[in-house]
C-alpha positions, 0 to 999 in steps of 0.5 A: 418185419423184414423187407428186401429192397433192391436199389440201383442207379441214382437212389443207390448212389445217394444211399452209398454217399450218405453212408460214405460221408458218415451221416449213417453207419449202415445202409439200413439205418439210412433207409429207416431214417428216410422212411421216418422223414417220409412219414413226417412229410406225408402226415403219417406221423407228427413226430418220431416220438409218437411212433416210439410211444405207440411201440412202448404201449404195445410192448407193455400190453404184451408183457402184461398179458404174458405176466397174467398168463403165467408165461413170465414172472414179475420180479420184486425189487428184492429179487432184482437186487439179488440177481443184479447186485452190481446195478445197485452199487 
C-alpha cells in the first residue's frame, strides 16, 4: 500500500529533526516507526514481532498456493546446490 502524507508546521519540523539527528535514515522510516509506536500505545499490536509473524504466515500461505497452482516450482535441496553453489562453500 502506498499512502501520500502531507506534513507542515511542528509535525514537519519534528520529522526533519529526527532524520537530521540520525535517529532515522529517511522520513519514511521515521513515519513507519511512529505508526508502529501508535499501534503499541493504542493496543493495535502488543509487539512489532506480532505483525511480522502475521506477515510471514500470509507470505507462506501465498507461496503454498502458488506452488499448488503450478505458478511456482518448489526446488529440491540438490537443485538449490546446483543453482547457487557459492552458498554452500
